[in-house]
Backbone atoms as SQL, in Angstrom:
CREATE TABLE atoms (id INTEGER PRIMARY KEY, chain TEXT, resi INTEGER, resn TEXT, atom TEXT, x REAL, y REAL, z REAL);
INSERT INTO atoms VALUES
  (1, 'A', 1, 'MET', 'N', -2.037, -1.330, -35.876),
  (2, 'A', 1, 'MET', 'CA', -1.739, -1.243, -34.456),
  (3, 'A', 1, 'MET', 'C', -2.881, -0.492, -33.767),
  (4, 'A', 2, 'LEU', 'N', -3.345, -1.033, -32.645),
  (5, 'A', 2, 'LEU', 'CA', -4.421, -0.397, -31.886),
  (6, 'A', 2, 'LEU', 'C', -3.889, 0.814, -31.126),
  (7, 'A', 3, 'PRO', 'N', -4.712, 1.854, -30.984),
  (8, 'A', 3, 'PRO', 'CA', -4.288, 3.025, -30.208),
  (9, 'A', 3, 'PRO', 'C', -4.113, 2.664, -28.726),
  (10, 'A', 4, 'ASP', 'N', -3.277, 3.428, -28.033),
  (11, 'A', 4, 'ASP', 'CA', -3.010, 3.186, -26.617),
  (12, 'A', 4, 'ASP', 'C', -4.282, 3.189, -25.775),
  (13, 'A', 5, 'GLU', 'N', -5.203, 4.101, -26.061),
  (14, 'A', 5, 'GLU', 'CA', -6.438, 4.202, -25.281),
  (15, 'A', 5, 'GLU', 'C', -7.246, 2.909, -25.347),
  (16, 'A', 6, 'LEU', 'N', -7.299, 2.301, -26.519),
  (17, 'A', 6, 'LEU', 'CA', -8.030, 1.048, -26.678),
  (18, 'A', 6, 'LEU', 'C', -7.304, -0.100, -25.968),
  (19, 'A', 7, 'MET', 'N', -5.993, -0.127, -26.074),
  (20, 'A', 7, 'MET', 'CA', -5.216, -1.156, -25.381),
  (21, 'A', 7, 'MET', 'C', -5.385, -1.041, -23.863),
  (22, 'A', 8, 'LEU', 'N', -5.387, 0.182, -23.349),
  (23, 'A', 8, 'LEU', 'CA', -5.603, 0.382, -21.912),
  (24, 'A', 8, 'LEU', 'C', -6.956, -0.163, -21.477),
  (25, 'A', 9, 'GLU', 'N', -7.969, 0.081, -22.273),
  (26, 'A', 9, 'GLU', 'CA', -9.309, -0.422, -21.947),
  (27, 'A', 9, 'GLU', 'C', -9.336, -1.949, -21.956),
  (28, 'A', 10, 'ILE', 'N', -8.651, -2.550, -22.881),
  (29, 'A', 10, 'ILE', 'CA', -8.571, -4.017, -22.924),
  (30, 'A', 10, 'ILE', 'C', -7.875, -4.539, -21.668),
  (31, 'A', 11, 'PHE', 'N', -6.753, -3.933, -21.294),
  (32, 'A', 11, 'PHE', 'CA', -6.031, -4.372, -20.098),
  (33, 'A', 11, 'PHE', 'C', -6.871, -4.187, -18.838),
  (34, 'A', 12, 'ARG', 'N', -7.632, -3.123, -18.776),
  (35, 'A', 12, 'ARG', 'CA', -8.483, -2.884, -17.598),
  (36, 'A', 12, 'ARG', 'C', -9.563, -3.950, -17.442),
  (37, 'A', 13, 'ASN', 'N', -9.910, -4.604, -18.529),
  (38, 'A', 13, 'ASN', 'CA', -10.943, -5.637, -18.475),
  (39, 'A', 13, 'ASN', 'C', -10.383, -7.046, -18.306),
  (40, 'A', 14, 'LEU', 'N', -9.087, -7.160, -18.140),
  (41, 'A', 14, 'LEU', 'CA', -8.480, -8.453, -17.812),
  (42, 'A', 14, 'LEU', 'C', -8.424, -8.562, -16.292),
  (43, 'A', 15, 'TYR', 'N', -9.122, -9.521, -15.736),
  (44, 'A', 15, 'TYR', 'CA', -9.197, -9.618, -14.277),
  (45, 'A', 15, 'TYR', 'C', -8.243, -10.652, -13.701),
  (46, 'A', 16, 'SER', 'N', -7.720, -11.523, -14.528),
  (47, 'A', 16, 'SER', 'CA', -6.784, -12.543, -14.067),
  (48, 'A', 16, 'SER', 'C', -5.375, -11.957, -14.004),
  (49, 'A', 17, 'LYS', 'N', -4.745, -12.063, -12.845),
  (50, 'A', 17, 'LYS', 'CA', -3.371, -11.580, -12.708),
  (51, 'A', 17, 'LYS', 'C', -2.450, -12.294, -13.694),
  (52, 'A', 18, 'CYS', 'N', -2.683, -13.566, -13.868),
  (53, 'A', 18, 'CYS', 'CA', -1.872, -14.359, -14.795),
  (54, 'A', 18, 'CYS', 'C', -1.977, -13.808, -16.225),
  (55, 'A', 19, 'SER', 'N', -3.180, -13.462, -16.656),
  (56, 'A', 19, 'SER', 'CA', -3.383, -12.909, -18.000),
  (57, 'A', 19, 'SER', 'C', -2.724, -11.546, -18.139),
  (58, 'A', 20, 'ARG', 'N', -2.881, -10.704, -17.114),
  (59, 'A', 20, 'ARG', 'CA', -2.272, -9.369, -17.150),
  (60, 'A', 20, 'ARG', 'C', -0.757, -9.471, -17.210),
  (61, 'A', 21, 'ASP', 'N', -0.207, -10.358, -16.391),
  (62, 'A', 21, 'ASP', 'CA', 1.245, -10.536, -16.378),
  (63, 'A', 21, 'ASP', 'C', 1.749, -11.060, -17.724),
  (64, 'A', 22, 'ALA', 'N', 1.012, -11.993, -18.316),
  (65, 'A', 22, 'ALA', 'CA', 1.407, -12.538, -19.619),
  (66, 'A', 22, 'ALA', 'C', 1.386, -11.454, -20.693),
  (67, 'A', 23, 'CYS', 'N', 0.376, -10.606, -20.673),
  (68, 'A', 23, 'CYS', 'CA', 0.298, -9.510, -21.653),
  (69, 'A', 23, 'CYS', 'C', 1.468, -8.547, -21.496),
  (70, 'A', 24, 'SER', 'N', 1.882, -8.313, -20.271),
  (71, 'A', 24, 'SER', 'CA', 2.977, -7.370, -20.044),
  (72, 'A', 24, 'SER', 'C', 4.311, -7.889, -20.572),
  (73, 'A', 25, 'LEU', 'N', 4.386, -9.174, -20.885),
  (74, 'A', 25, 'LEU', 'CA', 5.625, -9.757, -21.409),
  (75, 'A', 25, 'LEU', 'C', 5.727, -9.708, -22.930),
  (76, 'A', 26, 'VAL', 'N', 4.676, -9.274, -23.610),
  (77, 'A', 26, 'VAL', 'CA', 4.658, -9.282, -25.079),
  (78, 'A', 26, 'VAL', 'C', 5.693, -8.325, -25.657),
  (79, 'A', 27, 'CYS', 'N', 5.689, -7.094, -25.191),
  (80, 'A', 27, 'CYS', 'CA', 6.642, -6.094, -25.680),
  (81, 'A', 27, 'CYS', 'C', 6.684, -4.941, -24.687),
  (82, 'A', 28, 'ARG', 'N', 7.610, -4.025, -24.876),
  (83, 'A', 28, 'ARG', 'CA', 7.751, -2.901, -23.936),
  (84, 'A', 28, 'ARG', 'C', 6.521, -1.997, -23.930),
  (85, 'A', 29, 'ARG', 'N', 5.923, -1.798, -25.075),
  (86, 'A', 29, 'ARG', 'CA', 4.719, -0.959, -25.154),
  (87, 'A', 29, 'ARG', 'C', 3.606, -1.569, -24.311),
  (88, 'A', 30, 'TRP', 'N', 3.392, -2.869, -24.451),
  (89, 'A', 30, 'TRP', 'CA', 2.341, -3.536, -23.679),
  (90, 'A', 30, 'TRP', 'C', 2.666, -3.510, -22.190),
  (91, 'A', 31, 'LEU', 'N', 3.934, -3.649, -21.840),
  (92, 'A', 31, 'LEU', 'CA', 4.337, -3.572, -20.437),
  (93, 'A', 31, 'LEU', 'C', 3.979, -2.208, -19.858),
  (94, 'A', 32, 'THR', 'N', 4.327, -1.155, -20.569),
  (95, 'A', 32, 'THR', 'CA', 4.027, 0.203, -20.114),
  (96, 'A', 32, 'THR', 'C', 2.527, 0.426, -19.990),
  (97, 'A', 33, 'LEU', 'N', 1.771, 0.005, -20.989),
  (98, 'A', 33, 'LEU', 'CA', 0.319, 0.191, -20.961),
  (99, 'A', 33, 'LEU', 'C', -0.336, -0.643, -19.867),
  (100, 'A', 34, 'GLU', 'N', 0.137, -1.854, -19.674),
  (101, 'A', 34, 'GLU', 'CA', -0.430, -2.708, -18.631),
  (102, 'A', 34, 'GLU', 'C', -0.186, -2.088, -17.260),
  (103, 'A', 35, 'ARG', 'N', 0.987, -1.527, -17.048),
  (104, 'A', 35, 'ARG', 'CA', 1.277, -0.857, -15.775),
  (105, 'A', 35, 'ARG', 'C', 0.370, 0.353, -15.577),
  (106, 'A', 36, 'LEU', 'N', 0.103, 1.092, -16.647),
  (107, 'A', 36, 'LEU', 'CA', -0.788, 2.249, -16.543),
  (108, 'A', 36, 'LEU', 'C', -2.223, 1.843, -16.231),
  (109, 'A', 37, 'SER', 'N', -2.603, 0.639, -16.626),
  (110, 'A', 37, 'SER', 'CA', -3.988, 0.205, -16.426),
  (111, 'A', 37, 'SER', 'C', -4.267, -0.255, -14.995),
  (112, 'A', 38, 'ARG', 'N', -3.247, -0.456, -14.199),
  (113, 'A', 38, 'ARG', 'CA', -3.451, -0.942, -12.823),
  (114, 'A', 38, 'ARG', 'C', -3.754, 0.208, -11.876),
  (115, 'A', 39, 'ASP', 'N', -4.775, 0.007, -11.046),
  (116, 'A', 39, 'ASP', 'CA', -5.048, 0.976, -9.983),
  (117, 'A', 39, 'ASP', 'C', -4.864, 0.340, -8.608),
  (118, 'A', 40, 'THR', 'N', -4.647, -0.964, -8.583),
  (119, 'A', 40, 'THR', 'CA', -4.452, -1.697, -7.334),
  (120, 'A', 40, 'THR', 'C', -3.285, -2.662, -7.502),
  (121, 'A', 41, 'ILE', 'N', -2.445, -2.721, -6.476),
  (122, 'A', 41, 'ILE', 'CA', -1.315, -3.649, -6.485),
  (123, 'A', 41, 'ILE', 'C', -1.278, -4.381, -5.149),
  (124, 'A', 42, 'ARG', 'N', -0.968, -5.667, -5.210),
  (125, 'A', 42, 'ARG', 'CA', -0.795, -6.497, -4.009),
  (126, 'A', 42, 'ARG', 'C', 0.675, -6.909, -3.945),
  (127, 'A', 43, 'ILE', 'N', 1.306, -6.637, -2.796),
  (128, 'A', 43, 'ILE', 'CA', 2.719, -6.969, -2.630),
  (129, 'A', 43, 'ILE', 'C', 2.910, -7.791, -1.363),
  (130, 'A', 44, 'GLY', 'N', 4.084, -8.384, -1.233),
  (131, 'A', 44, 'GLY', 'CA', 4.448, -9.093, -0.015),
  (132, 'A', 44, 'GLY', 'C', 4.758, -8.117, 1.101),
  (133, 'A', 45, 'GLY', 'N', 4.754, -8.600, 2.326),
  (134, 'A', 45, 'GLY', 'CA', 4.897, -7.730, 3.482),
  (135, 'A', 45, 'GLY', 'C', 6.307, -7.384, 3.887),
  (136, 'A', 46, 'SER', 'N', 7.325, -7.806, 3.165),
  (137, 'A', 46, 'SER', 'CA', 8.684, -7.577, 3.635),
  (138, 'A', 46, 'SER', 'C', 9.415, -6.447, 2.918),
  (139, 'A', 47, 'ALA', 'N', 8.787, -5.781, 1.987),
  (140, 'A', 47, 'ALA', 'CA', 9.452, -4.700, 1.246),
  (141, 'A', 47, 'ALA', 'C', 9.693, -3.494, 2.146),
  (142, 'A', 48, 'SER', 'N', 10.780, -2.787, 1.904),
  (143, 'A', 48, 'SER', 'CA', 11.049, -1.579, 2.678),
  (144, 'A', 48, 'SER', 'C', 10.242, -0.423, 2.097),
  (145, 'A', 49, 'PRO', 'N', 9.779, 0.502, 2.931),
  (146, 'A', 49, 'PRO', 'CA', 8.948, 1.612, 2.437),
  (147, 'A', 49, 'PRO', 'C', 9.611, 2.446, 1.348),
  (148, 'A', 50, 'ASP', 'N', 10.909, 2.741, 1.491),
  (149, 'A', 50, 'ASP', 'CA', 11.593, 3.574, 0.503),
  (150, 'A', 50, 'ASP', 'C', 11.644, 2.916, -0.867),
  (151, 'A', 51, 'SER', 'N', 12.024, 1.651, -0.898),
  (152, 'A', 51, 'SER', 'CA', 12.096, 0.975, -2.193),
  (153, 'A', 51, 'SER', 'C', 10.708, 0.800, -2.790),
  (154, 'A', 52, 'LEU', 'N', 9.717, 0.616, -1.941),
  (155, 'A', 52, 'LEU', 'CA', 8.342, 0.467, -2.401),
  (156, 'A', 52, 'LEU', 'C', 7.839, 1.753, -3.049),
  (157, 'A', 53, 'VAL', 'N', 8.082, 2.887, -2.429),
  (158, 'A', 53, 'VAL', 'CA', 7.672, 4.176, -2.989),
  (159, 'A', 53, 'VAL', 'C', 8.329, 4.396, -4.342),
  (160, 'A', 54, 'ASN', 'N', 9.613, 4.143, -4.426),
  (161, 'A', 54, 'ASN', 'CA', 10.331, 4.333, -5.691),
  (162, 'A', 54, 'ASN', 'C', 9.789, 3.437, -6.785),
  (163, 'A', 55, 'LEU', 'N', 9.564, 2.186, -6.469),
  (164, 'A', 55, 'LEU', 'CA', 9.070, 1.236, -7.463),
  (165, 'A', 55, 'LEU', 'C', 7.684, 1.625, -7.963),
  (166, 'A', 56, 'ILE', 'N', 6.769, 1.852, -7.049),
  (167, 'A', 56, 'ILE', 'CA', 5.386, 2.133, -7.445),
  (168, 'A', 56, 'ILE', 'C', 5.267, 3.474, -8.154),
  (169, 'A', 57, 'SER', 'N', 5.916, 4.493, -7.628),
  (170, 'A', 57, 'SER', 'CA', 5.780, 5.817, -8.241),
  (171, 'A', 57, 'SER', 'C', 6.423, 5.898, -9.619),
  (172, 'A', 58, 'SER', 'N', 7.430, 5.085, -9.878),
  (173, 'A', 58, 'SER', 'CA', 8.076, 5.155, -11.186),
  (174, 'A', 58, 'SER', 'C', 7.507, 4.177, -12.212),
  (175, 'A', 59, 'HIS', 'N', 6.843, 3.117, -11.765),
  (176, 'A', 59, 'HIS', 'CA', 6.355, 2.106, -12.698),
  (177, 'A', 59, 'HIS', 'C', 4.837, 2.018, -12.803),
  (178, 'A', 60, 'PHE', 'N', 4.128, 2.341, -11.743),
  (179, 'A', 60, 'PHE', 'CA', 2.674, 2.187, -11.718),
  (180, 'A', 60, 'PHE', 'C', 2.042, 3.537, -11.374),
  (181, 'A', 61, 'LEU', 'N', 1.895, 4.380, -12.371),
  (182, 'A', 61, 'LEU', 'CA', 1.507, 5.772, -12.152),
  (183, 'A', 61, 'LEU', 'C', 0.070, 5.961, -11.685),
  (184, 'A', 62, 'ASN', 'N', -0.820, 5.035, -11.976),
  (185, 'A', 62, 'ASN', 'CA', -2.234, 5.205, -11.639),
  (186, 'A', 62, 'ASN', 'C', -2.688, 4.392, -10.437),
  (187, 'A', 63, 'VAL', 'N', -1.759, 3.839, -9.680),
  (188, 'A', 63, 'VAL', 'CA', -2.117, 3.026, -8.516),
  (189, 'A', 63, 'VAL', 'C', -2.645, 3.912, -7.398),
  (190, 'A', 64, 'THR', 'N', -3.812, 3.543, -6.876),
  (191, 'A', 64, 'THR', 'CA', -4.392, 4.260, -5.740),
  (192, 'A', 64, 'THR', 'C', -4.572, 3.361, -4.526),
  (193, 'A', 65, 'ASN', 'N', -4.522, 2.043, -4.720),
  (194, 'A', 65, 'ASN', 'CA', -4.661, 1.091, -3.613),
  (195, 'A', 65, 'ASN', 'C', -3.498, 0.121, -3.625),
  (196, 'A', 66, 'LEU', 'N', -2.877, -0.006, -2.470),
  (197, 'A', 66, 'LEU', 'CA', -1.753, -0.914, -2.306),
  (198, 'A', 66, 'LEU', 'C', -2.108, -1.892, -1.198),
  (199, 'A', 67, 'TYR', 'N', -2.139, -3.182, -1.515),
  (200, 'A', 67, 'TYR', 'CA', -2.450, -4.208, -0.529),
  (201, 'A', 67, 'TYR', 'C', -1.158, -4.906, -0.134),
  (202, 'A', 68, 'VAL', 'N', -0.856, -4.872, 1.146),
  (203, 'A', 68, 'VAL', 'CA', 0.307, -5.566, 1.669),
  (204, 'A', 68, 'VAL', 'C', -0.189, -6.906, 2.189),
  (205, 'A', 69, 'ASP', 'N', 0.165, -7.967, 1.495),
  (206, 'A', 69, 'ASP', 'CA', -0.311, -9.306, 1.837),
  (207, 'A', 69, 'ASP', 'C', 0.759, -10.013, 2.654),
  (208, 'A', 70, 'GLU', 'N', 0.523, -10.121, 3.938),
  (209, 'A', 70, 'GLU', 'CA', 1.506, -10.726, 4.833),
  (210, 'A', 70, 'GLU', 'C', 1.696, -12.213, 4.567),
  (211, 'A', 71, 'ARG', 'N', 0.782, -12.821, 3.854),
  (212, 'A', 71, 'ARG', 'CA', 0.913, -14.244, 3.541),
  (213, 'A', 71, 'ARG', 'C', 1.970, -14.483, 2.467),
  (214, 'A', 72, 'LEU', 'N', 2.323, -13.457, 1.705),
  (215, 'A', 72, 'LEU', 'CA', 3.296, -13.626, 0.628),
  (216, 'A', 72, 'LEU', 'C', 4.732, -13.649, 1.125),
  (217, 'A', 73, 'SER', 'N', 5.019, -12.987, 2.240),
  (218, 'A', 73, 'SER', 'CA', 6.381, -12.954, 2.770),
  (219, 'A', 73, 'SER', 'C', 6.337, -12.547, 4.233),
  (220, 'A', 74, 'GLY', 'N', 7.485, -12.183, 4.786),
  (221, 'A', 74, 'GLY', 'CA', 7.614, -11.867, 6.205),
  (222, 'A', 74, 'GLY', 'C', 6.773, -10.693, 6.663),
  (223, 'A', 75, 'PRO', 'N', 6.976, -10.225, 7.902),
  (224, 'A', 75, 'PRO', 'CA', 6.155, -9.151, 8.466),
  (225, 'A', 75, 'PRO', 'C', 6.291, -7.859, 7.673),
  (226, 'A', 76, 'HIS', 'N', 5.170, -7.171, 7.504),
  (227, 'A', 76, 'HIS', 'CA', 5.251, -5.939, 6.719),
  (228, 'A', 76, 'HIS', 'C', 5.679, -4.784, 7.607),
  (229, 'A', 77, 'PRO', 'N', 6.411, -3.823, 7.055),
  (230, 'A', 77, 'PRO', 'CA', 7.085, -2.802, 7.843),
  (231, 'A', 77, 'PRO', 'C', 6.242, -1.595, 8.222),
  (232, 'A', 78, 'PHE', 'N', 4.974, -1.536, 7.801),
  (233, 'A', 78, 'PHE', 'CA', 4.237, -0.294, 7.967),
  (234, 'A', 78, 'PHE', 'C', 3.435, -0.215, 9.251),
  (235, 'A', 79, 'GLY', 'N', 2.893, -1.328, 9.719),
  (236, 'A', 79, 'GLY', 'CA', 2.082, -1.313, 10.924),
  (237, 'A', 79, 'GLY', 'C', 0.772, -0.582, 10.757),
  (238, 'A', 80, 'VAL', 'N', 0.210, -0.546, 9.554),
  (239, 'A', 80, 'VAL', 'CA', -1.063, 0.123, 9.311),
  (240, 'A', 80, 'VAL', 'C', -2.050, -0.857, 8.710),
  (241, 'A', 81, 'VAL', 'N', -3.306, -0.603, 8.959),
  (242, 'A', 81, 'VAL', 'CA', -4.357, -1.427, 8.372),
  (243, 'A', 81, 'VAL', 'C', -5.399, -0.498, 7.784),
  (244, 'A', 82, 'SER', 'N', -5.574, -0.546, 6.482),
  (245, 'A', 82, 'SER', 'CA', -6.587, 0.235, 5.785),
  (246, 'A', 82, 'SER', 'C', -6.595, 1.702, 6.197),
  (247, 'A', 83, 'SER', 'N', -5.491, 2.363, 6.022),
  (248, 'A', 83, 'SER', 'CA', -5.430, 3.772, 6.381),
  (249, 'A', 83, 'SER', 'C', -4.665, 4.545, 5.321),
  (250, 'A', 84, 'PRO', 'N', -5.040, 5.825, 5.098),
  (251, 'A', 84, 'PRO', 'CA', -4.279, 6.635, 4.156),
  (252, 'A', 84, 'PRO', 'C', -2.884, 6.872, 4.717),
  (253, 'A', 85, 'VAL', 'N', -1.926, 6.996, 3.860),
  (254, 'A', 85, 'VAL', 'CA', -0.549, 7.156, 4.301),
  (255, 'A', 85, 'VAL', 'C', 0.023, 8.418, 3.673),
  (256, 'A', 86, 'PRO', 'N', -0.268, 9.598, 4.235),
  (257, 'A', 86, 'PRO', 'CA', 0.165, 10.847, 3.609),
  (258, 'A', 86, 'PRO', 'C', 1.677, 11.000, 3.538),
  (259, 'A', 87, 'TRP', 'N', 2.410, 10.470, 4.510),
  (260, 'A', 87, 'TRP', 'CA', 3.866, 10.567, 4.459),
  (261, 'A', 87, 'TRP', 'C', 4.437, 9.676, 3.370),
  (262, 'A', 88, 'PHE', 'N', 3.699, 8.653, 3.029),
  (263, 'A', 88, 'PHE', 'CA', 4.141, 7.676, 2.027),
  (264, 'A', 88, 'PHE', 'C', 3.908, 8.237, 0.638),
  (265, 'A', 89, 'CYS', 'N', 2.680, 8.558, 0.350),
  (266, 'A', 89, 'CYS', 'CA', 2.279, 9.175, -0.903),
  (267, 'A', 89, 'CYS', 'C', 0.806, 9.514, -0.750),
  (268, 'A', 90, 'PRO', 'N', 0.388, 10.739, -0.960),
  (269, 'A', 90, 'PRO', 'CA', -0.987, 11.137, -0.672),
  (270, 'A', 90, 'PRO', 'C', -2.052, 10.389, -1.452),
  (271, 'A', 91, 'LYS', 'N', -1.730, 9.808, -2.595),
  (272, 'A', 91, 'LYS', 'CA', -2.769, 9.140, -3.372),
  (273, 'A', 91, 'LYS', 'C', -2.946, 7.671, -2.992),
  (274, 'A', 92, 'PHE', 'N', -2.053, 7.122, -2.168),
  (275, 'A', 92, 'PHE', 'CA', -2.118, 5.705, -1.816),
  (276, 'A', 92, 'PHE', 'C', -2.916, 5.470, -0.546),
  (277, 'A', 93, 'CYS', 'N', -3.524, 4.323, -0.496),
  (278, 'A', 93, 'CYS', 'CA', -4.104, 3.808, 0.731),
  (279, 'A', 93, 'CYS', 'C', -3.572, 2.387, 0.865),
  (280, 'A', 94, 'ILE', 'N', -3.007, 2.061, 2.009),
  (281, 'A', 94, 'ILE', 'CA', -2.407, 0.745, 2.197),
  (282, 'A', 94, 'ILE', 'C', -3.346, -0.117, 3.020),
  (283, 'A', 95, 'PHE', 'N', -3.507, -1.356, 2.599),
  (284, 'A', 95, 'PHE', 'CA', -4.341, -2.319, 3.301),
  (285, 'A', 95, 'PHE', 'C', -3.505, -3.544, 3.611),
  (286, 'A', 96, 'THR', 'N', -3.711, -4.121, 4.783),
  (287, 'A', 96, 'THR', 'CA', -3.080, -5.407, 5.068),
  (288, 'A', 96, 'THR', 'C', -4.105, -6.498, 4.898),
  (289, 'A', 97, 'VAL', 'N', -3.644, -7.628, 4.390),
  (290, 'A', 97, 'VAL', 'CA', -4.526, -8.770, 4.160),
  (291, 'A', 97, 'VAL', 'C', -4.084, -9.893, 5.069);
């Protein structure tokens, strides 16, 4: 079995979302490691801020960039474009696409 550090490095070098998602389905360990390897997440624009904070902070610990893609779903609730969101979480920066 490969050490976690090596697996994280492998996941960080997968650039295809499809490949990353497929790897996360292999087992719980790979799911956890794949989530740790992400620093950027793209979501649809209709999520509520509270549920979004809970989801990201509990599942994606190393995320620093959050892209709200309005093309994926309805209007996004934040009304911000490429700005830090200290009330949301000090380490995040939200971008609209």
